[in-house]
KEKE-3310 file (N, C-alpha, C; in steps of 0.2 Angstrom, whole numbers, plus 5000, padded with zeros to 4 digits):
npx = (4996:4995:4984:4985:4995:4987:4978:4986:4992:4980:4976:4987:4984:4972:4978:4985:4974:4967:4977:4979:4967:4965:4976:4972:4958:4965:4972:4962:4954:4967:4967:4953:4953:4966:4959:4947:4954:4961:4950:4945:4952:4953:4938:4939:4945:4940:4927:4935:4936:4924:4917:4924:4923:4908:4907:4915:4904:4896:4906:4910:4897:4896:4906:4910:4920:4928:4934:4945:4955:4956:4961:4960:4960:4949:4943:4935:4926:4920:4925:4934:4948:4959:4970:4981:4987:4987:4996:5008:5009:5013:5025:5033:5033:5040:5051:5058:5058:5067:5079:5078:5077:5090:5099:5093:5093:5106:5112:5107:5111:5125:5126:5120:5129:5145:5155:5160:5165:5152:5152:5154:5142:5131:5129:5127:5116:5106:5107:5102:5090:5085:5083:5071:5061:5062:5051:5042:5038:5048:5060:5056:5057:5070:5075:5069:5078:5092:5093:5090:5097:5108:5108:5105:5116:5118:5106:5104:5115:5112:5101:5106:5115:5110:5096:5089:5085:5069:5068:5073:5071:5065:5068:5076:5069:5070:5060:5053:5048:5060:5066:5057:5057:5069:5069:5060:5065:5075:5068:5060:5071:5077:5065:5064:5079:5078:5069:5072:5085:5082:5074:5085:5094:5087:5087:5090:5106:5111:5108:5117:5128:5130:5129:5142:5149:5147:5158:5152:5157:5158:5146:5142:5134:5125:5119:5113:5106:5104:5097:5088:5080:5077:5066:5053:5052:5060:5052:5041:5046:5048:5036:5030:5037:5034:5021:5022:5028:5019:5009:5015:5014:5018:5030:5029:5020:5027:5038:5036:5030:5017:5010:4999:5000:5006:5020:5035:5048:5059:5062:5055:5039:5026:5013:5005:4994:4991:4998:4990:4976:4984:4986:4974:4962:4958:4953:4943:4926:4910:4909:4922:4927:4923:4929:4942:4941:4939:4949:4957:4950:4954:4967:4970:4963:4974:4985:4981:4981:4994:4998:4992:4998:5011:5011:5007:5017:5028:5020:5024:5037:5041:5034:5023:5010)
npy = (4979:4992:4990:4981:4989:5001:4994:4990:5003:5005:4997:5001:5011:5010:5003:5012:5022:5013:5010:5024:5023:5012:5013:5026:5020:5011:5019:5027:5016:5011:5023:5022:5014:5015:5024:5019:5011:5021:5026:5017:5012:5025:5022:5009:5015:5026:5015:5006:5017:5021:5007:5006:5017:5013:5003:5008:5018:5015:5019:5033:5040:5039:5043:5053:5069:5071:5058:5060:5067:5063:5052:5041:5024:5012:4999:4989:4998:5001:5014:5025:5032:5041:5048:5047:5038:5043:5054:5043:5038:5049:5054:5044:5042:5054:5053:5044:5048:5059:5053:5045:5052:5061:5050:5041:5050:5054:5040:5037:5047:5045:5032:5035:5042:5042:5039:5027:5012:5005:4991:4988:4997:4991:4981:4984:4992:4983:4975:4984:4986:4972:4973:4979:4969:4961:4953:4961:4955:4950:4961:4964:4953:4954:4968:4966:4956:4959:4974:4980:4976:4980:4993:5000:5001:5012:5022:5023:5029:5042:5044:5045:5056:5066:5068:5080:5083:5083:5075:5063:5060:5049:5035:5021:5005:4999:4996:5007:5026:5030:5018:5013:5023:5021:5008:5009:5018:5011:5003:5011:5017:5010:5012:5026:5026:5017:5024:5039:5037:5030:5041:5052:5045:5045:5059:5072:5069:5081:5092:5089:5089:5103:5111:5107:5114:5126:5127:5124:5113:5097:5094:5106:5106:5092:5097:5109:5106:5094:5087:5096:5096:5082:5083:5081:5068:5063:5068:5059:5048:5051:5051:5038:5033:5038:5036:5022:5021:5026:5016:5004:4989:4976:4978:4989:4985:4975:4982:4996:4995:4997:5007:5015:5031:5049:5057:5067:5061:5051:5040:5033:5021:5018:5020:5017:5018:5011:4999:4998:4993:4980:4974:4973:4969:4958:4951:4958:4968:4971:4987:4992:4987:4995:5007:5003:5003:5016:5022:5017:5023:5036:5036:5033:5046:5055:5050:5056:5067:5070:5067:5077:5088:5086:5086:5100:5104:5101:5107:5120:5120:5114:5124:5120:5121)
npz = (4740:4745:4748:4762:4770:4772:4778:4790:4796:4799:4811:4818:4821:4828:4840:4847:4847:4858:4870:4876:4884:4889:4899:4906:4911:4921:4929:4932:4940:4950:4957:4962:4969:4979:4985:4992:5001:5007:5016:5022:5030:5040:5043:5050:5060:5067:5069:5078:5089:5093:5095:5108:5116:5118:5124:5136:5141:5151:5163:5158:5159:5171:5180:5173:5168:5180:5180:5174:5183:5195:5209:5214:5215:5216:5216:5224:5231:5219:5213:5203:5196:5185:5184:5192:5182:5170:5170:5173:5160:5153:5158:5159:5145:5139:5146:5138:5125:5127:5130:5118:5106:5102:5103:5094:5082:5081:5079:5067:5058:5057:5050:5039:5034:5027:5036:5043:5032:5020:5023:5034:5041:5035:5042:5053:5054:5051:5064:5073:5068:5070:5086:5085:5084:5095:5108:5119:5130:5134:5132:5145:5155:5154:5157:5174:5176:5173:5169:5181:5191:5186:5187:5201:5209:5204:5205:5220:5221:5218:5225:5237:5234:5230:5235:5239:5226:5220:5210:5213:5225:5231:5240:5232:5222:5213:5202:5193:5186:5181:5176:5168:5156:5154:5147:5138:5129:5122:5118:5107:5099:5088:5079:5076:5073:5060:5053:5051:5047:5032:5027:5026:5019:5008:5004:4991:4983:4975:4984:4994:4989:4983:4996:5000:4988:4991:5001:5014:5030:5032:5046:5047:5034:5036:5047:5042:5032:5028:5038:5039:5027:5027:5039:5040:5039:5049:5061:5059:5062:5076:5080:5078:5087:5099:5100:5102:5113:5124:5119:5127:5132:5140:5144:5153:5163:5169:5175:5178:5191:5195:5204:5211:5211:5212:5209:5209:5208:5200:5203:5210:5210:5198:5189:5173:5159:5151:5157:5168:5161:5157:5170:5176:5168:5166:5178:5179:5185:5181:5179:5182:5169:5161:5166:5164:5148:5147:5152:5141:5130:5134:5130:5118:5112:5119:5110:5097:5100:5100:5087:5081:5085:5081:5066:5065:5068:5058:5048:5052:5051:5039:5032:5024:5016)
capx = (5003:4994:4977:4989:4999:4983:4975:4992:4994:4975:4976:4992:4980:4967:4981:4985:4968:4965:4980:4979:4960:4966:4979:4967:4955:4971:4975:4955:4954:4972:4963:4948:4956:4968:4953:4945:4957:4963:4942:4943:4957:4948:4933:4943:4950:4932:4922:4937:4935:4917:4917:4929:4918:4903:4910:4915:4901:4894:4912:4910:4890:4895:4912:4911:4927:4932:4938:4953:4957:4951:4967:4957:4957:4945:4939:4931:4919:4920:4926:4938:4950:4965:4976:4990:4990:4990:5003:5015:5011:5017:5033:5039:5036:5045:5057:5062:5061:5072:5084:5080:5077:5095:5103:5091:5095:5113:5114:5103:5116:5131:5122:5119:5135:5152:5158:5161:5165:5147:5151:5153:5138:5125:5126:5125:5111:5101:5107:5099:5082:5082:5081:5062:5059:5063:5047:5041:5039:5057:5064:5053:5063:5079:5074:5069:5082:5098:5095:5087:5101:5115:5106:5103:5119:5118:5099:5107:5121:5107:5097:5112:5121:5104:5089:5087:5081:5063:5068:5078:5068:5062:5073:5075:5066:5070:5052:5053:5048:5066:5068:5053:5058:5074:5069:5057:5070:5079:5063:5057:5077:5076:5062:5068:5085:5077:5064:5075:5090:5079:5077:5090:5097:5082:5088:5096:5114:5114:5108:5125:5137:5130:5132:5149:5154:5149:5161:5150:5158:5153:5142:5137:5129:5124:5115:5111:5105:5101:5094:5080:5079:5072:5063:5047:5052:5063:5047:5036:5048:5048:5029:5030:5042:5029:5015:5024:5029:5014:5003:5018:5010:5019:5036:5026:5017:5033:5044:5036:5028:5009:5009:4994:5002:5009:5026:5039:5052:5059:5066:5048:5036:5021:5008:5004:4986:4993:5001:4984:4975:4986:4987:4968:4958:4957:4948:4939:4920:4906:4907:4928:4930:4922:4932:4949:4942:4937:4957:4959:4948:4959:4976:4970:4963:4982:4988:4978:4983:5001:4999:4989:5004:5018:5006:5007:5026:5028:5018:5025:5045:5042:5032:5017:5002)
capy = (4979:4996:4988:4979:4994:5004:4989:4991:5008:5007:4992:5006:5018:5009:5001:5021:5025:5009:5010:5029:5023:5009:5018:5028:5016:5007:5025:5029:5011:5013:5028:5022:5009:5017:5029:5014:5008:5024:5028:5010:5014:5029:5020:5006:5018:5027:5010:5003:5020:5018:5001:5007:5024:5013:4998:5012:5021:5016:5024:5037:5041:5037:5047:5061:5072:5069:5054:5063:5073:5058:5050:5035:5019:5007:4991:4987:5004:5005:5021:5026:5040:5039:5054:5044:5033:5046:5055:5040:5036:5056:5055:5038:5042:5059:5051:5040:5054:5063:5048:5041:5056:5062:5044:5038:5053:5054:5034:5038:5053:5041:5025:5036:5047:5038:5038:5022:5008:5001:4984:4991:5002:4988:4974:4988:4996:4977:4974:4990:4985:4968:4975:4981:4962:4958:4955:4965:4953:4948:4965:4966:4951:4958:4974:4964:4951:4963:4981:4986:4975:4984:5001:4999:5006:5021:5024:5023:5034:5047:5045:5046:5061:5071:5068:5085:5085:5081:5070:5058:5061:5044:5028:5014:5000:4995:4997:5015:5028:5030:5012:5010:5024:5019:5002:5010:5022:5006:5000:5014:5020:5005:5014:5032:5026:5014:5027:5044:5033:5030:5048:5056:5041:5047:5066:5072:5071:5087:5096:5089:5092:5110:5114:5106:5117:5133:5128:5121:5107:5089:5095:5112:5102:5089:5100:5115:5105:5086:5086:5101:5093:5076:5084:5077:5059:5061:5068:5056:5043:5052:5052:5033:5031:5041:5030:5015:5023:5026:5011:4999:4986:4973:4980:4992:4982:4971:4988:5005:4996:4998:5011:5022:5038:5056:5060:5070:5057:5046:5035:5031:5018:5022:5015:5019:5018:5003:4993:4996:4987:4973:4970:4973:4968:4949:4950:4966:4966:4975:4994:4991:4985:5001:5011:5003:5005:5024:5025:5016:5028:5043:5035:5035:5054:5057:5048:5059:5075:5070:5067:5083:5093:5086:5090:5106:5107:5100:5113:5125:5122:5116:5128:5116:5125)
capz = (4745:4747:4756:4768:4772:4775:4786:4796:4797:4805:4816:4823:4825:4832:4844:4850:4853:4865:4876:4883:4886:4894:4903:4910:4915:4925:4935:4937:4946:4955:4962:4968:4974:4984:4991:4995:5006:5011:5017:5025:5038:5043:5044:5054:5067:5072:5071:5086:5094:5093:5102:5115:5120:5120:5131:5142:5143:5159:5165:5156:5164:5181:5183:5167:5166:5185:5180:5171:5188:5200:5209:5218:5208:5221:5213:5228:5231:5211:5212:5197:5193:5180:5184:5189:5175:5165:5173:5171:5153:5149:5160:5156:5137:5140:5148:5133:5120:5130:5129:5113:5100:5100:5103:5085:5074:5079:5074:5059:5054:5059:5048:5032:5032:5025:5043:5041:5025:5020:5023:5042:5042:5033:5046:5061:5053:5053:5070:5074:5066:5072:5091:5086:5083:5102:5110:5122:5137:5133:5134:5153:5158:5154:5163:5177:5179:5170:5170:5187:5197:5184:5191:5207:5214:5202:5209:5226:5221:5214:5228:5240:5235:5227:5237:5240:5222:5219:5205:5215:5231:5233:5242:5226:5224:5206:5199:5195:5181:5176:5173:5163:5154:5149:5142:5131:5124:5122:5114:5104:5096:5081:5076:5076:5068:5053:5048:5050:5042:5024:5025:5026:5011:5001:5002:4983:4983:4974:4990:5000:4985:4984:4999:5000:4984:4995:5007:5019:5032:5033:5050:5043:5028:5041:5052:5041:5025:5026:5042:5039:5021:5031:5046:5041:5041:5057:5065:5059:5065:5083:5081:5079:5091:5106:5101:5105:5121:5126:5122:5127:5137:5146:5148:5157:5168:5174:5176:5182:5198:5198:5210:5212:5216:5209:5213:5207:5209:5195:5206:5212:5206:5196:5185:5166:5157:5147:5163:5173:5158:5156:5173:5178:5162:5167:5184:5182:5184:5174:5180:5181:5163:5160:5168:5162:5143:5147:5151:5134:5126:5135:5128:5109:5112:5120:5104:5092:5100:5099:5078:5079:5087:5075:5059:5067:5069:5052:5045:5054:5050:5031:5027:5020:5013)
cpx = (4998:4987:4980:4992:4992:4981:4980:4994:4986:4975:4981:4988:4975:4970:4983:4981:4966:4973:4980:4971:4960:4969:4975:4962:4959:4969:4967:4953:4958:4968:4958:4947:4958:4964:4950:4948:4959:4956:4943:4946:4954:4943:4935:4944:4943:4928:4927:4934:4928:4914:4920:4923:4911:4900:4910:4912:4896:4898:4910:4903:4892:4901:4913:4920:4931:4935:4945:4958:4957:4958:4968:4954:4955:4940:4933:4926:4918:4921:4934:4941:4957:4971:4983:4992:4991:4996:5009:5017:5015:5023:5034:5040:5040:5051:5063:5061:5067:5079:5086:5081:5083:5100:5100:5093:5102:5116:5113:5106:5122:5129:5123:5125:5141:5155:5163:5162:5158:5146:5151:5147:5131:5125:5125:5119:5104:5101:5101:5090:5079:5079:5073:5059:5059:5056:5046:5041:5046:5061:5061:5057:5069:5080:5075:5076:5091:5101:5093:5092:5108:5113:5105:5110:5120:5112:5101:5113:5116:5103:5100:5116:5115:5097:5086:5083:5076:5063:5071:5077:5068:5068:5072:5073:5069:5066:5052:5050:5053:5068:5064:5055:5064:5074:5064:5062:5073:5073:5063:5064:5077:5072:5062:5074:5084:5074:5069:5080:5088:5078:5080:5094:5093:5083:5093:5102:5116:5114:5116:5131:5135:5133:5139:5152:5155:5153:5160:5155:5155:5146:5138:5131:5125:5115:5110:5105:5101:5096:5087:5078:5072:5070:5060:5046:5054:5056:5041:5040:5047:5041:5027:5031:5036:5025:5017:5025:5025:5010:5008:5015:5015:5024:5035:5025:5023:5039:5042:5033:5020:5006:5004:4996:5005:5017:5031:5046:5052:5061:5061:5043:5029:5015:5007:4997:4987:4995:4992:4979:4977:4985:4980:4962:4954:4952:4943:4931:4917:4909:4918:4931:4928:4927:4939:4949:4940:4944:4959:4957:4955:4965:4973:4968:4971:4987:4986:4979:4991:5003:4997:4996:5012:5014:5008:5013:5028:5029:5020:5034:5046:5039:5025:5012:4996)
cpy = (4986:4993:4986:4983:4997:4999:4989:4995:5011:5003:4997:5009:5017:5005:5008:5021:5020:5012:5018:5028:5017:5010:5022:5024:5012:5012:5027:5022:5011:5016:5027:5017:5009:5022:5024:5012:5013:5027:5021:5010:5019:5026:5015:5009:5022:5021:5008:5010:5020:5013:5003:5012:5018:5008:5004:5019:5022:5020:5029:5042:5043:5043:5055:5061:5072:5062:5055:5067:5069:5055:5042:5030:5013:5003:4989:4989:5004:5014:5022:5032:5037:5044:5051:5041:5038:5052:5051:5039:5043:5055:5050:5039:5050:5058:5046:5044:5058:5060:5046:5045:5058:5055:5040:5042:5053:5047:5035:5043:5047:5034:5029:5041:5041:5039:5033:5017:5007:4995:4983:4991:4997:4984:4980:4989:4990:4975:4979:4990:4978:4969:4977:4973:4959:4958:4956:4964:4949:4953:4966:4961:4953:4962:4971:4959:4954:4970:4984:4981:4978:4991:5002:5004:5011:5024:5026:5027:5040:5048:5049:5052:5068:5070:5073:5087:5081:5073:5064:5056:5052:5040:5023:5009:4996:4998:5004:5018:5028:5025:5010:5015:5023:5012:5004:5016:5015:5004:5005:5017:5016:5010:5021:5032:5023:5022:5034:5041:5034:5038:5053:5051:5044:5055:5067:5072:5078:5090:5096:5092:5100:5114:5114:5112:5123:5133:5127:5115:5102:5091:5101:5108:5096:5093:5104:5113:5098:5086:5091:5099:5087:5080:5081:5070:5060:5064:5064:5049:5045:5050:5044:5031:5031:5038:5024:5016:5023:5021:5003:4994:4982:4974:4985:4991:4979:4978:4993:5002:4996:5000:5017:5028:5043:5057:5062:5065:5053:5039:5028:5025:5021:5018:5022:5017:5011:4996:4990:4993:4982:4970:4969:4969:4961:4949:4956:4963:4971:4984:4994:4989:4991:5006:5010:5004:5014:5027:5023:5023:5035:5041:5035:5043:5057:5057:5055:5066:5077:5072:5073:5088:5091:5088:5096:5108:5106:5105:5118:5129:5120:5119:5126:5119:5120)
cpz = (4748:4753:4761:4771:4775:4781:4792:4800:4802:4808:4821:4827:4830:4841:4850:4852:4858:4868:4880:4885:4891:4899:4908:4913:4921:4930:4937:4944:4949:4958:4967:4972:4982:4989:4995:5002:5013:5017:5023:5033:5040:5048:5051:5060:5070:5072:5078:5092:5097:5097:5106:5117:5121:5124:5138:5145:5149:5163:5164:5160:5172:5183:5179:5168:5174:5185:5178:5177:5196:5204:5213:5213:5214:5219:5218:5230:5220:5209:5210:5195:5190:5178:5186:5185:5170:5164:5171:5165:5149:5152:5158:5147:5137:5141:5142:5126:5122:5127:5121:5106:5099:5100:5094:5081:5075:5077:5067:5056:5053:5052:5038:5029:5029:5031:5043:5036:5027:5020:5032:5044:5040:5040:5052:5060:5054:5058:5073:5075:5069:5081:5089:5085:5090:5106:5116:5130:5139:5137:5142:5156:5160:5159:5168:5181:5177:5170:5178:5191:5194:5186:5197:5212:5210:5204:5216:5227:5220:5221:5235:5242:5234:5227:5238:5232:5220:5217:5207:5223:5236:5234:5234:5226:5215:5201:5197:5188:5176:5172:5168:5157:5149:5144:5137:5128:5121:5116:5107:5099:5089:5076:5071:5070:5062:5048:5048:5047:5033:5023:5024:5020:5007:4999:4995:4986:4980:4982:4995:4996:4983:4987:5003:4995:4988:4999:5014:5023:5033:5039:5048:5037:5032:5044:5049:5036:5024:5032:5040:5033:5024:5037:5045:5043:5047:5063:5065:5063:5071:5084:5084:5083:5100:5106:5104:5112:5125:5128:5125:5134:5143:5149:5154:5162:5174:5176:5179:5189:5200:5204:5209:5215:5209:5211:5207:5206:5204:5198:5208:5208:5205:5194:5178:5163:5155:5152:5168:5169:5158:5163:5179:5174:5165:5173:5185:5181:5179:5173:5180:5172:5159:5160:5164:5152:5141:5146:5145:5129:5126:5132:5122:5110:5111:5112:5098:5093:5099:5091:5078:5079:5081:5069:5061:5064:5062:5047:5044:5051:5043:5027:5023:5021:5014)
residu = (MET:SER:SER:LEU:ALA:GLY:GLU:SER:SER:MET:VAL:ASP:ARG:GLN:SER:LEU:GLU:LYS:LYS:PRO:THR:ALA:ALA:ARG:ILE:LEU:ASP:ARG:GLY:PHE:TYR:TRP:LEU:THR:LEU:PHE:PHE:ALA:LEU:GLY:VAL:GLY:ALA:VAL:LEU:PHE:TRP:ILE:ALA:PHE:GLN:ILE:GLY:ARG:THR:ALA:TRP:PRO:ALA:ILE:GLN:ALA:PHE:GLY:VAL:GLU:PHE:LEU:THR:ASN:THR:THR:TRP:ASP:PRO:VAL:ASN:ASP:ILE:TYR:GLY:ALA:LEU:PRO:GLN:ILE:TYR:GLY:THR:LEU:VAL:THR:ALA:LEU:ILE:ALA:LEU:VAL:ILE:ALA:VAL:PRO:VAL:GLY:VAL:GLY:VAL:ALA:ILE:PHE:LEU:SER:GLU:ASP:PHE:LEU:PRO:ASN:SER:ILE:ARG:THR:PRO:ILE:ALA:ILE:ALA:VAL:GLU:LEU:ILE:ALA:ALA:ILE:PRO:SER:VAL:VAL:ILE:GLY:LEU:TRP:GLY:ILE:PHE:VAL:LEU:ILE:PRO:PHE:LEU:ARG:PRO:PHE:TYR:ASN:PHE:LEU:HIS:GLY:ASN:PHE:ALA:TRP:ILE:PRO:LEU:PHE:SER:THR:PRO:PRO:ARG:GLY:ASN:SER:PHE:LEU:THR:LEU:GLY:LEU:VAL:LEU:ALA:LEU:MET:ILE:SER:PRO:THR:ILE:ILE:ALA:ILE:SER:ARG:GLY:THR:LEU:LEU:SER:VAL:PRO:ARG:GLU:LEU:ARG:GLN:GLY:ALA:MET:ALA:LEU:GLY:ALA:THR:ARG:TRP:GLU:THR:ILE:LEU:GLY:VAL:LEU:VAL:PRO:ALA:GLY:PHE:SER:GLY:ILE:VAL:GLY:SER:ILE:MET:LEU:ALA:LEU:GLY:ARG:ALA:MET:GLY:GLU:THR:MET:ALA:ALA:ALA:MET:LEU:VAL:GLY:ASN:SER:ASN:ARG:ILE:THR:ALA:SER:LEU:LEU:ALA:PRO:GLY:SER:THR:ILE:ALA:SER:LEU:ILE:ALA:SER:GLN:PHE:GLY:GLU:ALA:ALA:ARG:LEU:GLN:VAL:ALA:ALA:LEU:LEU:TYR:ALA:GLY:LEU:VAL:LEU:MET:ILE:LEU:THR:PHE:ILE:VAL:ASN:ILE:PHE:ALA:GLU:ILE:ILE:ILE:ARG:LYS:PHE:GLN:ASN:VAL:GLU)
# end
């Protein structure tokens, strides 16, 4: 009996010694696997940028930094400048953010709090997320056949009564910066709503209960406790939405008007980098292809700058060391 007990205790001791070793091996393996994939994502990103830059190199050599300040896009004479497209990309993305951020964050707060029963909030949240699944070309067609006729009287009212304001000085034709900005706001709102809602739902309930116990009202708790606690997630959702707004292709090509011009009027047609590439890449010649990819490289750099700026904001307001 004593020998059996001794063997049993020895087996137990060996199994206890093996378990930590196996756990450590599993942890180390998982660490190296995730590190490999993380480095792989960065490597793919740099590989994409390198390939685009290599193909765009003839245009970079030919036009240099003047490509960013020149307003002429002339495939016949091989003279290319992307300033109107850069301007249009930034303006339409800004319009989309101005509309989508307050709406998206407000809806996220509404769907994360108990303003309505859960049986009603859940279907609304699902319906909002389904909007993100609609193909951009379908939204572009909807914008052409539904939104533009619907907005035309409103555009005529703005131009007729406020033409003295530069923002509404151009006679409306339908396709414009404002039309694309409204459609982009519709397209990016589900992203902001879904991620912001998930962030607010993940905030510990103790924070809410503590604020209410100290005498804060519901909205004081939401705006003073919950939103700051989920600030990083909300900013992340806005940055993802901004990336889609700046890179949207088909809807931009169908709704912005593809006019190579810079104007302060939001009712005027314009162009974006994505719409320029979509509309001209299929028939582009050699140097024109390089110029289009140069514009695409500029769009990538703009996206990187936006993400860096977002990280600075998060670190500043969240005091992340």
